[in-house]
Backbone and ligand atoms as CSV (ligand in chain L), in Angstrom:
chain,resi,resn,atom,element,x,y,z
A,1,MET,N,N,-41.683,12.369,-36.905
A,1,MET,CA,C,-42.577,11.364,-37.492
A,1,MET,C,C,-43.690,11.037,-36.531
A,2,GLY,N,N,-44.925,10.813,-37.090
A,2,GLY,CA,C,-46.078,10.504,-36.262
A,2,GLY,C,C,-46.164,9.030,-35.948
A,3,ILE,N,N,-47.344,8.629,-35.503
A,3,ILE,CA,C,-47.600,7.220,-35.199
A,3,ILE,C,C,-47.641,6.462,-36.525
A,4,LEU,N,N,-47.090,5.255,-36.535
A,4,LEU,CA,C,-47.051,4.463,-37.758
A,4,LEU,C,C,-48.427,3.853,-38.051
A,5,SER,N,N,-48.976,4.124,-39.221
A,5,SER,CA,C,-50.242,3.512,-39.644
A,5,SER,C,C,-49.957,2.503,-40.743
A,6,ARG,N,N,-50.577,1.345,-40.638
A,6,ARG,CA,C,-50.450,0.363,-41.729
A,6,ARG,C,C,-51.702,0.425,-42.581
A,7,ILE,N,N,-51.510,0.456,-43.919
A,7,ILE,CA,C,-52.659,0.504,-44.805
A,7,ILE,C,C,-52.540,-0.615,-45.834
A,8,GLY,N,N,-53.685,-1.068,-46.332
A,8,GLY,CA,C,-53.697,-2.033,-47.426
A,8,GLY,C,C,-54.211,-1.331,-48.666
A,9,ILE,N,N,-53.594,-1.599,-49.794
A,9,ILE,CA,C,-54.020,-0.959,-51.046
A,9,ILE,C,C,-54.350,-2.037,-52.064
A,10,ALA,N,N,-55.520,-1.942,-52.689
A,10,ALA,CA,C,-55.870,-2.852,-53.783
A,10,ALA,C,C,-55.304,-2.276,-55.074
A,11,LEU,N,N,-54.499,-3.079,-55.762
A,11,LEU,CA,C,-53.814,-2.594,-56.974
A,11,LEU,C,C,-53.875,-3.655,-58.054
A,12,ASP,N,N,-54.028,-3.221,-59.275
A,12,ASP,CA,C,-53.904,-4.103,-60.407
A,12,ASP,C,C,-52.502,-4.729,-60.381
A,13,SER,N,N,-52.413,-6.063,-60.547
A,13,SER,CA,C,-51.108,-6.718,-60.361
A,13,SER,C,C,-50.095,-6.293,-61.424
A,14,ASP,N,N,-50.558,-5.982,-62.661
A,14,ASP,CA,C,-49.627,-5.500,-63.690
A,14,ASP,C,C,-49.055,-4.132,-63.295
A,15,LEU,N,N,-49.927,-3.298,-62.733
A,15,LEU,CA,C,-49.496,-1.975,-62.307
A,15,LEU,C,C,-48.454,-2.098,-61.190
A,16,LEU,N,N,-48.696,-3.021,-60.285
A,16,LEU,CA,C,-47.757,-3.250,-59.166
A,16,LEU,C,C,-46.410,-3.765,-59.690
A,17,LYS,N,N,-46.463,-4.681,-60.684
A,17,LYS,CA,C,-45.211,-5.202,-61.275
A,17,LYS,C,C,-44.422,-4.070,-61.909
A,18,GLN,N,N,-45.129,-3.215,-62.653
A,18,GLN,CA,C,-44.454,-2.074,-63.292
A,18,GLN,C,C,-43.834,-1.159,-62.250
A,19,PHE,N,N,-44.603,-0.940,-61.176
A,19,PHE,CA,C,-44.118,-0.068,-60.090
A,19,PHE,C,C,-42.860,-0.674,-59.461
A,20,ASP,N,N,-42.909,-1.985,-59.188
A,20,ASP,CA,C,-41.760,-2.659,-58.568
A,20,ASP,C,C,-40.526,-2.587,-59.465
A,21,ARG,N,N,-40.744,-2.774,-60.785
A,21,ARG,CA,C,-39.598,-2.681,-61.720
A,21,ARG,C,C,-39.026,-1.268,-61.701
A,22,SER,N,N,-39.940,-0.291,-61.729
A,22,SER,CA,C,-39.519,1.104,-61.753
A,22,SER,C,C,-38.728,1.487,-60.503
A,23,ILE,N,N,-39.235,1.130,-59.335
A,23,ILE,CA,C,-38.536,1.513,-58.102
A,23,ILE,C,C,-37.253,0.714,-57.929
A,24,GLY,N,N,-37.227,-0.530,-58.495
A,24,GLY,CA,C,-36.016,-1.350,-58.465
A,24,GLY,C,C,-34.908,-0.681,-59.269
A,25,ARG,N,N,-35.280,-0.177,-60.461
A,25,ARG,CA,C,-34.299,0.528,-61.303
A,25,ARG,C,C,-33.746,1.739,-60.574
A,26,GLN,N,N,-34.614,2.384,-59.794
A,26,GLN,CA,C,-34.210,3.598,-59.097
A,26,GLN,C,C,-33.354,3.290,-57.875
A,27,GLY,N,N,-33.402,2.037,-57.427
A,27,GLY,CA,C,-32.549,1.638,-56.307
A,27,GLY,C,C,-33.284,1.391,-55.009
A,28,TYR,N,N,-34.622,1.492,-55.023
A,28,TYR,CA,C,-35.381,1.207,-53.793
A,28,TYR,C,C,-35.318,-0.289,-53.503
A,29,THR,N,N,-35.089,-0.639,-52.250
A,29,THR,CA,C,-35.130,-2.046,-51.867
A,29,THR,C,C,-36.404,-2.310,-51.053
A,30,ASN,N,N,-37.177,-1.254,-50.850
A,30,ASN,CA,C,-38.303,-1.319,-49.924
A,30,ASN,C,C,-39.489,-0.578,-50.542
A,31,ARG,N,N,-40.573,-1.326,-50.802
A,31,ARG,CA,C,-41.740,-0.744,-51.457
A,31,ARG,C,C,-42.383,0.362,-50.602
A,32,SER,N,N,-42.401,0.154,-49.284
A,32,SER,CA,C,-43.004,1.159,-48.392
A,32,SER,C,C,-42.284,2.493,-48.503
A,33,GLU,N,N,-40.954,2.435,-48.593
A,33,GLU,CA,C,-40.175,3.672,-48.695
A,33,GLU,C,C,-40.497,4.385,-50.013
A,34,ALA,N,N,-40.679,3.614,-51.082
A,34,ALA,CA,C,-41.022,4.210,-52.383
A,34,ALA,C,C,-42.392,4.886,-52.311
A,35,PHE,N,N,-43.361,4.240,-51.650
A,35,PHE,CA,C,-44.688,4.848,-51.485
A,35,PHE,C,C,-44.602,6.125,-50.642
A,36,ARG,N,N,-43.827,6.080,-49.572
A,36,ARG,CA,C,-43.687,7.271,-48.716
A,36,ARG,C,C,-43.122,8.442,-49.521
A,37,ASP,N,N,-42.107,8.152,-50.349
A,37,ASP,CA,C,-41.487,9.221,-51.142
A,37,ASP,C,C,-42.459,9.773,-52.188
A,38,LEU,N,N,-43.269,8.895,-52.778
A,38,LEU,CA,C,-44.275,9.359,-53.751
A,38,LEU,C,C,-45.276,10.297,-53.077
A,39,ILE,N,N,-45.708,9.914,-51.897
A,39,ILE,CA,C,-46.690,10.729,-51.157
A,39,ILE,C,C,-46.074,12.078,-50.777
A,40,ARG,N,N,-44.826,12.052,-50.278
A,40,ARG,CA,C,-44.153,13.309,-49.936
A,40,ARG,C,C,-43.981,14.198,-51.156
A,41,ASP,N,N,-43.660,13.592,-52.292
A,41,ASP,CA,C,-43.465,14.366,-53.522
A,41,ASP,C,C,-44.749,15.088,-53.893
A,42,ARG,N,N,-45.876,14.406,-53.731
A,42,ARG,CA,C,-47.168,15.035,-54.042
A,42,ARG,C,C,-47.444,16.193,-53.084
A,43,LEU,N,N,-47.154,15.975,-51.791
A,43,LEU,CA,C,-47.410,17.016,-50.793
A,43,LEU,C,C,-46.482,18.220,-50.993
A,44,VAL,N,N,-45.224,17.951,-51.355
A,44,VAL,CA,C,-44.272,19.024,-51.608
A,44,VAL,C,C,-44.726,19.838,-52.836
A,45,THR,N,N,-45.164,19.148,-53.875
A,45,THR,CA,C,-45.638,19.827,-55.084
A,45,THR,C,C,-46.810,20.738,-54.754
A,46,GLU,N,N,-47.719,20.225,-53.928
A,46,GLU,CA,C,-48.897,21.006,-53.524
A,46,GLU,C,C,-48.477,22.210,-52.694
A,47,GLU,N,N,-47.568,21.985,-51.749
A,47,GLU,CA,C,-47.106,23.049,-50.854
A,47,GLU,C,C,-46.403,24.155,-51.644
A,48,THR,N,N,-45.508,23.773,-52.552
A,48,THR,CA,C,-44.718,24.782,-53.281
A,48,THR,C,C,-45.567,25.527,-54.302
A,49,ALA,N,N,-46.736,24.977,-54.648
A,49,ALA,CA,C,-47.625,25.651,-55.597
A,49,ALA,C,C,-48.378,26.801,-54.935
A,50,ALA,N,N,-48.439,26.813,-53.596
A,50,ALA,CA,C,-49.115,27.915,-52.895
A,50,ALA,C,C,-48.213,29.144,-52.988
A,51,PRO,N,N,-48.702,30.272,-53.575
A,51,PRO,CA,C,-47.841,31.436,-53.845
A,51,PRO,C,C,-47.114,31.985,-52.624
A,52,ASP,N,N,-47.743,31.921,-51.448
A,52,ASP,CA,C,-47.101,32.522,-50.270
A,52,ASP,C,C,-46.323,31.510,-49.427
A,53,ALA,N,N,-46.156,30.292,-49.949
A,53,ALA,CA,C,-45.359,29.295,-49.220
A,53,ALA,C,C,-43.889,29.678,-49.285
A,54,THR,N,N,-43.185,29.501,-48.175
A,54,THR,CA,C,-41.732,29.718,-48.182
A,54,THR,C,C,-41.063,28.447,-48.676
A,55,VAL,N,N,-40.288,28.603,-49.735
A,55,VAL,CA,C,-39.681,27.443,-50.372
A,55,VAL,C,C,-38.159,27.624,-50.465
A,56,VAL,N,N,-37.475,26.530,-50.687
A,56,VAL,CA,C,-36.064,26.561,-51.084
A,56,VAL,C,C,-35.984,25.857,-52.430
A,57,GLY,N,N,-34.924,26.095,-53.137
A,57,GLY,CA,C,-34.834,25.447,-54.439
A,57,GLY,C,C,-33.534,25.718,-55.142
A,58,THR,N,N,-33.474,25.211,-56.367
A,58,THR,CA,C,-32.315,25.450,-57.224
A,58,THR,C,C,-32.792,25.904,-58.595
A,59,VAL,N,N,-32.023,26.797,-59.184
A,59,VAL,CA,C,-32.239,27.174,-60.581
A,59,VAL,C,C,-30.992,26.731,-61.327
A,60,THR,N,N,-31.166,25.858,-62.300
A,60,THR,CA,C,-30.049,25.358,-63.102
A,60,THR,C,C,-30.112,26.026,-64.459
A,61,LEU,N,N,-29.007,26.630,-64.874
A,61,LEU,CA,C,-28.980,27.363,-66.139
A,61,LEU,C,C,-27.799,26.914,-66.985
A,62,ILE,N,N,-28.037,26.736,-68.270
A,62,ILE,CA,C,-26.958,26.501,-69.238
A,62,ILE,C,C,-26.979,27.677,-70.199
A,63,TYR,N,N,-25.852,28.314,-70.388
A,63,TYR,CA,C,-25.815,29.409,-71.343
A,63,TYR,C,C,-24.440,29.519,-72.018
A,64,ASP,N,N,-24.451,30.222,-73.136
A,64,ASP,CA,C,-23.220,30.470,-73.887
A,64,ASP,C,C,-22.721,31.844,-73.471
A,65,HIS,N,N,-21.586,31.913,-72.832
A,65,HIS,CA,C,-21.133,33.212,-72.290
A,65,HIS,C,C,-20.733,34.195,-73.401
A,66,HIS,N,N,-20.619,33.704,-74.660
A,66,HIS,CA,C,-20.366,34.610,-75.781
A,66,HIS,C,C,-21.630,35.342,-76.217
A,67,ALA,N,N,-22.793,34.773,-75.882
A,67,ALA,CA,C,-24.060,35.394,-76.286
A,67,ALA,C,C,-24.100,36.809,-75.723
A,68,HIS,N,N,-24.483,37.765,-76.558
A,68,HIS,CA,C,-24.331,39.174,-76.214
A,68,HIS,C,C,-25.035,39.568,-74.909
A,69,GLY,N,N,-24.253,39.990,-73.945
A,69,GLY,CA,C,-24.782,40.563,-72.710
A,69,GLY,C,C,-25.351,39.589,-71.695
A,70,VAL,N,N,-25.341,38.294,-71.997
A,70,VAL,CA,C,-26.045,37.362,-71.108
A,70,VAL,C,C,-25.395,37.302,-69.726
A,71,THR,N,N,-24.073,37.303,-69.668
A,71,THR,CA,C,-23.389,37.217,-68.371
A,71,THR,C,C,-23.739,38.431,-67.511
A,72,GLU,N,N,-23.725,39.616,-68.130
A,72,GLU,CA,C,-24.050,40.848,-67.400
A,72,GLU,C,C,-25.503,40.847,-66.944
A,73,LYS,N,N,-26.390,40.399,-67.832
A,73,LYS,CA,C,-27.818,40.402,-67.469
A,73,LYS,C,C,-28.109,39.423,-66.329
A,74,LEU,N,N,-27.435,38.266,-66.352
A,74,LEU,CA,C,-27.635,37.293,-65.276
A,74,LEU,C,C,-27.144,37.873,-63.942
A,75,THR,N,N,-26.009,38.533,-63.969
A,75,THR,CA,C,-25.465,39.124,-62.741
A,75,THR,C,C,-26.380,40.237,-62.239
A,76,GLU,N,N,-26.851,41.081,-63.172
A,76,GLU,CA,C,-27.727,42.189,-62.820
A,76,GLU,C,C,-29.010,41.687,-62.143
A,77,LEU,N,N,-29.633,40.674,-62.763
A,77,LEU,CA,C,-30.878,40.114,-62.215
A,77,LEU,C,C,-30.657,39.529,-60.819
A,78,GLN,N,N,-29.526,38.859,-60.643
A,78,GLN,CA,C,-29.262,38.233,-59.346
A,78,GLN,C,C,-29.029,39.285,-58.263
A,79,HIS,N,N,-28.377,40.402,-58.648
A,79,HIS,CA,C,-28.187,41.488,-57.674
A,79,HIS,C,C,-29.513,42.156,-57.350
A,80,ALA,N,N,-30.362,42.314,-58.350
A,80,ALA,CA,C,-31.660,42.954,-58.142
A,80,ALA,C,C,-32.551,42.118,-57.226
A,81,HIS,N,N,-32.310,40.811,-57.182
A,81,HIS,CA,C,-33.130,39.921,-56.344
A,81,HIS,C,C,-32.251,39.184,-55.337
A,82,HIS,N,N,-31.237,39.881,-54.806
A,82,HIS,CA,C,-30.259,39.242,-53.934
A,82,HIS,C,C,-30.901,38.584,-52.715
A,83,GLU,N,N,-32.076,39.120,-52.291
A,83,GLU,CA,C,-32.734,38.542,-51.105
A,83,GLU,C,C,-33.231,37.116,-51.379
A,84,LEU,N,N,-33.350,36.750,-52.654
A,84,LEU,CA,C,-33.815,35.402,-52.995
A,84,LEU,C,C,-32.662,34.422,-53.224
A,85,VAL,N,N,-31.447,34.962,-53.401
A,85,VAL,CA,C,-30.310,34.109,-53.789
A,85,VAL,C,C,-29.446,33.794,-52.570
A,86,VAL,N,N,-29.366,32.525,-52.242
A,86,VAL,CA,C,-28.535,32.088,-51.113
A,86,VAL,C,C,-27.094,31.934,-51.578
A,87,SER,N,N,-26.898,31.276,-52.709
A,87,SER,CA,C,-25.553,31.101,-53.253
A,87,SER,C,C,-25.631,30.720,-54.719
A,88,THR,N,N,-24.504,30.879,-55.411
A,88,THR,CA,C,-24.433,30.446,-56.802
A,88,THR,C,C,-23.159,29.643,-57.001
A,89,SER,N,N,-23.208,28.750,-57.960
A,89,SER,CA,C,-22.046,27.952,-58.303
A,89,SER,C,C,-21.936,27.943,-59.824
A,90,HIS,N,N,-20.735,28.115,-60.314
A,90,HIS,CA,C,-20.537,28.252,-61.753
A,90,HIS,C,C,-19.490,27.262,-62.229
A,91,ALA,N,N,-19.761,26.594,-63.344
A,91,ALA,CA,C,-18.770,25.700,-63.955
A,91,ALA,C,C,-18.605,26.060,-65.422
A,92,HIS,N,N,-17.393,26.210,-65.880
A,92,HIS,CA,C,-17.112,26.448,-67.300
A,92,HIS,C,C,-17.027,25.083,-67.956
A,93,LEU,N,N,-18.040,24.715,-68.731
A,93,LEU,CA,C,-18.126,23.339,-69.248
A,93,LEU,C,C,-17.165,23.102,-70.402
A,94,ASP,N,N,-17.054,24.099,-71.282
A,94,ASP,CA,C,-16.112,24.016,-72.409
A,94,ASP,C,C,-15.840,25.454,-72.846
A,95,HIS,N,N,-15.421,25.657,-74.113
A,95,HIS,CA,C,-15.066,27.015,-74.555
A,95,HIS,C,C,-16.247,27.980,-74.538
A,96,GLU,N,N,-17.461,27.443,-74.791
A,96,GLU,CA,C,-18.634,28.327,-74.877
A,96,GLU,C,C,-19.565,28.205,-73.670
A,97,SER,N,N,-19.783,26.974,-73.236
A,97,SER,CA,C,-20.908,26.691,-72.341
A,97,SER,C,C,-20.584,26.886,-70.871
A,98,CYS,N,N,-21.516,27.538,-70.199
A,98,CYS,CA,C,-21.439,27.717,-68.759
A,98,CYS,C,C,-22.625,27.034,-68.103
A,99,LEU,N,N,-22.378,26.429,-66.959
A,99,LEU,CA,C,-23.443,25.872,-66.127
A,99,LEU,C,C,-23.456,26.697,-64.851
A,100,GLU,N,N,-24.651,27.240,-64.522
A,100,GLU,CA,C,-24.762,27.980,-63.272
A,100,GLU,C,C,-25.922,27.404,-62.462
A,101,VAL,N,N,-25.661,27.162,-61.194
A,101,VAL,CA,C,-26.703,26.643,-60.294
A,101,VAL,C,C,-26.855,27.618,-59.140
A,102,LEU,N,N,-28.077,28.114,-58.968
A,102,LEU,CA,C,-28.363,29.044,-57.877
A,102,LEU,C,C,-29.173,28.313,-56.813
A,103,ILE,N,N,-28.821,28.519,-55.565
A,103,ILE,CA,C,-29.691,28.076,-54.478
A,103,ILE,C,C,-30.563,29.265,-54.115
A,104,VAL,N,N,-31.874,29.058,-54.163
A,104,VAL,CA,C,-32.800,30.167,-53.930
A,104,VAL,C,C,-33.683,29.869,-52.720
A,105,HIS,N,N,-34.236,30.932,-52.142
A,105,HIS,CA,C,-35.037,30.812,-50.923
A,105,HIS,C,C,-35.967,32.017,-50.861
A,106,GLY,N,N,-37.240,31.755,-50.596
A,106,GLY,CA,C,-38.188,32.862,-50.497
A,106,GLY,C,C,-39.599,32.384,-50.758
A,107,LYS,N,N,-40.497,33.340,-50.975
A,107,LYS,CA,C,-41.888,32.985,-51.251
A,107,LYS,C,C,-41.954,32.367,-52.646
A,108,SER,N,N,-42.740,31.319,-52.733
A,108,SER,CA,C,-42.882,30.557,-53.976
A,108,SER,C,C,-43.128,31.458,-55.191
A,109,VAL,N,N,-44.040,32.420,-55.047
A,109,VAL,CA,C,-44.388,33.287,-56.176
A,109,VAL,C,C,-43.192,34.113,-56.634
A,110,HIS,N,N,-42.379,34.599,-55.686
A,110,HIS,CA,C,-41.212,35.408,-56.029
A,110,HIS,C,C,-40.106,34.553,-56.664
A,111,VAL,N,N,-39.900,33.372,-56.076
A,111,VAL,CA,C,-38.873,32.459,-56.599
A,111,VAL,C,C,-39.222,32.061,-58.039
A,112,GLU,N,N,-40.510,31.784,-58.278
A,112,GLU,CA,C,-40.927,31.360,-59.611
A,112,GLU,C,C,-40.766,32.479,-60.648
A,113,GLN,N,N,-41.135,33.703,-60.261
A,113,GLN,CA,C,-40.980,34.844,-61.174
A,113,GLN,C,C,-39.504,35.096,-61.493
A,114,PHE,N,N,-38.687,35.041,-60.458
A,114,PHE,CA,C,-37.248,35.273,-60.607
A,114,PHE,C,C,-36.639,34.212,-61.531
A,115,ALA,N,N,-36.955,32.942,-61.266
A,115,ALA,CA,C,-36.416,31.845,-62.090
A,115,ALA,C,C,-36.884,31.997,-63.531
A,116,GLY,N,N,-38.136,32.407,-63.716
A,116,GLY,CA,C,-38.674,32.603,-65.063
A,116,GLY,C,C,-37.902,33.657,-65.826
A,117,ARG,N,N,-37.545,34.726,-65.143
A,117,ARG,CA,C,-36.786,35.813,-65.804
A,117,ARG,C,C,-35.380,35.355,-66.185
A,118,LEU,N,N,-34.746,34.568,-65.309
A,118,LEU,CA,C,-33.400,34.044,-65.621
A,118,LEU,C,C,-33.467,33.095,-66.815
A,119,ILE,N,N,-34.418,32.165,-66.754
A,119,ILE,CA,C,-34.507,31.108,-67.776
A,119,ILE,C,C,-34.878,31.682,-69.141
A,120,SER,N,N,-35.694,32.750,-69.135
A,120,SER,CA,C,-36.171,33.303,-70.406
A,120,SER,C,C,-35.189,34.305,-71.035
A,121,LEU,N,N,-34.071,34.600,-70.336
A,121,LEU,CA,C,-33.083,35.528,-70.895
A,121,LEU,C,C,-32.531,35.009,-72.212
A,122,LYS,N,N,-32.358,35.929,-73.161
A,122,LYS,CA,C,-31.760,35.580,-74.447
A,122,LYS,C,C,-30.316,35.125,-74.191
A,123,GLY,N,N,-29.978,33.967,-74.692
A,123,GLY,CA,C,-28.624,33.438,-74.474
A,123,GLY,C,C,-28.641,32.261,-73.500
A,124,VAL,N,N,-29.667,32.198,-72.624
A,124,VAL,CA,C,-29.813,31.028,-71.758
A,124,VAL,C,C,-30.474,29.930,-72.599
A,125,GLN,N,N,-29.765,28.820,-72.746
A,125,GLN,CA,C,-30.224,27.760,-73.654
A,125,GLN,C,C,-31.213,26.808,-72.978
A,126,HIS,N,N,-30.978,26.564,-71.692
A,126,HIS,CA,C,-31.887,25.685,-70.965
A,126,HIS,C,C,-31.832,26.023,-69.495
A,127,GLY,N,N,-32.977,25.966,-68.863
A,127,GLY,CA,C,-33.014,26.232,-67.442
A,127,GLY,C,C,-34.139,25.479,-66.780
A,128,ARG,N,N,-33.942,25.234,-65.502
A,128,ARG,CA,C,-34.998,24.521,-64.775
A,128,ARG,C,C,-34.977,24.956,-63.304
A,129,LEU,N,N,-36.186,25.152,-62.786
A,129,LEU,CA,C,-36.364,25.470,-61.370
A,129,LEU,C,C,-36.884,24.252,-60.646
A,130,VAL,N,N,-36.272,23.912,-59.532
A,130,VAL,CA,C,-36.792,22.852,-58.658
A,130,VAL,C,C,-37.066,23.499,-57.299
A,131,MET,N,N,-38.322,23.390,-56.842
A,131,MET,CA,C,-38.673,23.943,-55.534
A,131,MET,C,C,-39.022,22.818,-54.590
A,132,THR,N,N,-38.632,22.999,-53.330
A,132,THR,CA,C,-38.986,22.002,-52.331
A,132,THR,C,C,-39.140,22.671,-50.967
A,133,VAL,N,N,-39.536,21.896,-49.975
A,133,VAL,CA,C,-39.633,22.382,-48.592
A,133,VAL,C,C,-39.164,21.245,-47.680
A,134,PRO,N,N,-38.623,21.585,-46.513
A,134,PRO,CA,C,-38.288,20.517,-45.561
A,134,PRO,C,C,-39.556,19.788,-45.135
A,135,ALA,N,N,-39.442,18.489,-44.846
A,135,ALA,CA,C,-40.610,17.661,-44.534
A,135,ALA,C,C,-41.443,18.229,-43.392
A,136,HIS,N,N,-40.789,18.833,-42.378
A,136,HIS,CA,C,-41.566,19.325,-41.229
A,136,HIS,C,C,-42.467,20.502,-41.607
A,137,SER,N,N,-42.164,21.193,-42.715
A,137,SER,CA,C,-43.019,22.293,-43.173
A,137,SER,C,C,-44.362,21.796,-43.688
A,138,LEU,N,N,-44.454,20.498,-43.966
A,138,LEU,CA,C,-45.716,19.943,-44.478
A,138,LEU,C,C,-46.694,19.686,-43.342
A,139,ASP,N,N,-46.189,19.660,-42.098
A,139,ASP,CA,C,-47.016,19.270,-40.944
A,139,ASP,C,C,-48.282,20.090,-40.789
A,140,HIS,N,N,-48.170,21.436,-40.994
A,140,HIS,CA,C,-49.316,22.286,-40.701
A,140,HIS,C,C,-50.458,22.073,-41.679
A,141,HIS,N,N,-50.222,21.283,-42.734
A,141,HIS,CA,C,-51.311,21.000,-43.662
A,141,HIS,C,C,-52.068,19.737,-43.308
A,142,VAL,N,N,-51.549,18.993,-42.305
A,142,VAL,CA,C,-52.245,17.792,-41.849
A,142,VAL,C,C,-53.281,18.248,-40.821
A,143,LYS,N,N,-54.513,18.481,-41.296
A,143,LYS,CA,C,-55.518,19.149,-40.469
A,143,LYS,C,C,-55.945,18.293,-39.277
A,144,ASN,N,N,-56.029,16.976,-39.452
A,144,ASN,CA,C,-56.431,16.120,-38.349
A,144,ASN,C,C,-55.247,15.312,-37.826
A,145,GLY,N,N,-54.085,15.882,-37.914
A,145,GLY,CA,C,-52.879,15.170,-37.516
A,145,GLY,C,C,-52.618,15.264,-36.035
A,146,HIS,N,N,-51.367,15.188,-35.689
A,146,HIS,CA,C,-50.983,15.138,-34.285
A,146,HIS,C,C,-50.303,16.449,-33.936
A,147,PRO,N,N,-51.004,17.354,-33.241
A,147,PRO,CA,C,-50.449,18.663,-32.977
A,147,PRO,C,C,-49.143,18.618,-32.184
A,148,GLN,N,N,-48.903,17.543,-31.432
A,148,GLN,CA,C,-47.641,17.473,-30.658
A,148,GLN,C,C,-46.431,17.380,-31.559
A,149,ASN,N,N,-46.659,17.041,-32.853
A,149,ASN,CA,C,-45.541,16.961,-33.788
A,149,ASN,C,C,-45.309,18.285,-34.518
A,150,HIS,N,N,-46.125,19.256,-34.238
A,150,HIS,CA,C,-46.011,20.539,-34.929
A,150,HIS,C,C,-44.700,21.213,-34.607
A,151,LYS,N,N,-43.942,21.602,-35.642
A,151,LYS,CA,C,-42.587,22.116,-35.411
A,151,LYS,C,C,-42.515,23.639,-35.384
A,152,HIS,N,N,-43.594,24.345,-35.782
A,152,HIS,CA,C,-43.479,25.807,-35.896
A,152,HIS,C,C,-43.822,26.491,-34.586
L,1,NI,NI,NI,-18.341,29.924,-67.538
């Protein structure tokens, strides 16, 4: 963490009330922490959108294992892109439904293409990719920041 800067923000009071209610529901007890997380979320979104950024993430898939060939196709795709797959976890939800969560790692563009192919498979009912990066990976984008905090 760098030097602590204090900032003042002019905000519409209704907007601030809505924000406070929202972060209260989420469990924040501290407005500053909620602002910090919002800012990090924006920076992470920006970072993971760069095609050559190295990202980590999860792919969550729901599918019916009776659907023709879906289990085999999912396994085949994961083997074909094994360099992107760190681990997988599988839960049999009921007689038909399977939940599979993959931990993925690699270049943003490759992770996104891979997740797209898994999610778009016939038989996969719902899927979602979440990409993120560790906070220290955001440092090199702070152009006028503090180079002594650079972790790479
Ligand atoms: Ni299953």
